[in-house]
C-alpha positions as CSV (number, residue, x, y, z in Angstrom):
1,M,-132.8,65.8,-37.3
2,G,-136.6,64.8,-37.5
3,A,-139.2,66.3,-39.1
4,F,-142.0,67.9,-36.9
5,S,-145.5,66.9,-36.5
6,V,-148.4,68.4,-34.6
7,V,-151.3,66.5,-33.0
8,A,-154.1,68.7,-32.8
9,H,-156.7,68.4,-30.1
10,G,-159.3,71.9,-29.0
11,G,-161.4,74.3,-26.5
12,S,-159.7,76.0,-23.7
13,I,-161.5,77.6,-20.0
14,E,-159.8,77.5,-16.9
15,E,-162.6,75.9,-14.6
16,N,-160.8,72.4,-15.0
17,P,-158.1,70.7,-15.2
18,P,-158.9,69.7,-18.7
19,A,-159.7,73.2,-20.2
20,R,-156.6,74.4,-18.3
21,L,-154.6,72.5,-19.6
22,R,-156.0,73.2,-23.6
23,A,-155.1,77.1,-22.8
24,L,-151.5,76.5,-21.4
25,T,-150.3,75.0,-24.7
26,H,-152.3,77.9,-26.3
27,E,-150.8,80.4,-24.1
28,M,-147.3,78.6,-25.0
29,R,-147.3,78.6,-28.9
30,Q,-148.2,82.5,-28.1
31,L,-144.8,83.1,-27.0
32,D,-143.3,85.3,-28.9
33,I,-139.1,83.5,-28.8
34,E,-138.1,87.7,-29.7
35,D,-139.3,89.0,-26.3
36,P,-136.5,89.3,-23.7
37,A,-138.6,87.8,-21.2
38,F,-139.4,84.4,-23.8
39,L,-137.7,82.0,-21.3
40,L,-138.9,83.4,-17.5
41,E,-142.3,83.6,-18.8
42,A,-142.2,80.0,-21.0
43,A,-140.5,78.5,-17.6
44,A,-143.6,79.9,-15.5
45,L,-146.5,78.1,-18.2
46,G,-144.3,75.2,-17.6
47,E,-144.5,75.2,-14.2
48,E,-148.1,75.8,-14.7
49,L,-148.7,73.1,-16.9
50,E,-146.7,70.8,-14.5
51,A,-149.5,71.7,-11.9
52,V,-152.0,70.5,-14.3
53,L,-150.5,67.1,-15.1
54,A,-150.1,65.9,-11.4
55,T,-154.1,66.0,-11.5
56,P,-154.5,62.5,-11.6
57,D,-157.2,62.6,-14.7
58,V,-155.1,64.6,-17.1
59,L,-152.2,63.1,-16.2
60,R,-153.4,59.4,-17.5
61,E,-156.0,60.8,-20.0
62,T,-152.3,62.4,-21.1
63,A,-150.4,59.4,-20.3
64,V,-153.0,57.4,-22.8
65,E,-152.4,59.7,-25.6
66,I,-149.0,59.3,-24.9
67,A,-148.8,55.1,-25.1
68,Q,-150.9,55.3,-28.5
69,V,-148.0,57.9,-29.9
70,A,-145.1,55.0,-28.7
71,R,-146.7,52.0,-30.2
72,Q,-147.6,54.4,-33.6
73,W,-143.7,55.2,-33.8
74,E,-143.5,50.9,-32.4
75,C,-141.6,52.4,-29.5
76,S,-140.7,49.8,-26.9
77,S,-139.1,52.1,-24.4
78,V,-140.0,55.5,-23.1
79,V,-137.7,57.5,-21.0
80,G,-138.9,61.3,-19.7
81,A,-136.3,64.3,-20.7
82,S,-137.0,66.3,-17.3
83,S,-138.4,65.6,-13.8
84,A,-141.8,66.4,-15.1
85,G,-140.9,64.2,-17.8
86,D,-139.7,60.7,-15.6
87,R,-143.3,60.9,-13.7
88,L,-145.3,61.5,-17.8
89,A,-143.1,58.6,-18.6
90,A,-143.6,56.2,-15.6
91,S,-147.4,57.4,-15.9
92,V,-147.6,56.2,-20.0
93,V,-145.6,52.8,-18.5
94,T,-148.8,52.3,-15.5
95,V,-151.2,52.7,-18.8
96,D,-149.7,50.8,-20.8
97,G,-147.6,47.7,-19.5
98,A,-146.5,46.8,-22.8
99,L,-143.8,49.4,-22.8
100,Q,-140.7,50.1,-20.4
101,L,-139.6,52.5,-18.7
102,L,-135.5,53.1,-20.5
103,V,-132.8,51.7,-17.7
104,Q,-128.8,51.9,-18.0
105,S,-129.5,47.7,-18.1
106,S,-132.5,48.3,-21.0
107,K,-131.2,46.6,-25.4
108,P,-133.6,49.4,-26.1
109,N,-134.4,49.8,-30.2
110,R,-137.4,52.6,-30.4
111,V,-137.5,54.6,-27.8
112,L,-140.0,57.5,-27.8
113,V,-139.0,60.4,-25.2
114,V,-141.5,62.1,-23.0
115,D,-141.6,66.0,-22.0
116,T,-143.9,68.8,-20.8
117,V,-142.9,71.6,-23.1
118,L,-140.8,72.1,-25.8
119,V,-138.5,75.1,-25.9
120,T,-134.6,74.9,-26.5
121,G,-134.4,71.3,-27.0
122,F,-132.0,70.9,-24.9
123,N,-133.6,68.2,-22.6
124,L,-134.9,65.8,-25.5
125,R,-131.0,65.8,-27.0
126,S,-129.7,64.7,-23.6
127,S,-132.1,62.4,-23.0
128,A,-131.9,61.1,-26.8
129,E,-127.9,60.8,-27.0
130,L,-128.6,58.5,-23.4
131,A,-131.2,56.5,-25.9
132,R,-128.9,56.1,-28.4
133,S,-125.9,55.5,-26.1
134,L,-127.8,52.3,-25.5
135,G,-128.3,50.9,-28.7
136,A,-131.4,53.2,-29.7
137,T,-131.4,52.5,-33.4
138,F,-134.9,55.2,-33.4
139,V,-135.7,57.7,-30.7
140,V,-138.7,60.2,-31.2
141,G,-139.9,62.7,-28.8
142,C,-143.1,64.0,-27.2
143,V,-143.8,67.0,-25.6
144,V,-147.3,68.0,-24.5
145,T,-146.7,71.1,-25.9
146,A,-143.9,73.7,-27.5
147,A,-143.3,77.3,-27.5
148,V,-141.2,76.9,-30.6
149,A,-141.9,74.3,-34.1
150,Q,-137.9,72.9,-34.1
151,S,-136.4,70.3,-35.1
152,V,-134.0,68.5,-32.1
153,D,-130.6,67.0,-32.5
154,G,-130.4,63.3,-31.9
155,L,-134.5,62.3,-32.5
156,D,-135.5,61.4,-36.1
157,D,-139.0,62.6,-35.0
158,I,-140.8,65.0,-32.7
159,I,-144.9,65.2,-31.5
160,V,-146.5,67.8,-30.1
161,M,-149.5,66.9,-28.8
162,E,-151.0,69.8,-29.4
163,R,-155.1,70.7,-27.4
């Protein structure tokens, strides 16, 4: 159960993908957890976020930022917490050849778990458990945005890359 950190950026217009990404992260933060439609709204925004992250320039920029987080936390391995997280993790390894994808045969020490959005923390927690079962002694999560600020069991910290 770790701390909760935010990396801030800025902006929002809908015409181009980087601006749409910023707008989506803002919309995600505005969701009301008490609203009965919270999970549906978060899922819809998450799907749109994944579509924006499929844009090559946005994906590369995001992967470079996540790689910087991995270096900051001295992580040697990266793992996705969902299918979208897997794509992000693969992109991070592509832009930073010093990082490796976490696989069953890995002997990790410090692992970065990546995903697009933090809503319930379930996917991050499951991936952290996997990393620890493979021997990781330090596991940090990194998400593009979060619908709620929360710690997640199994993670030493969470980084939210708010734009």
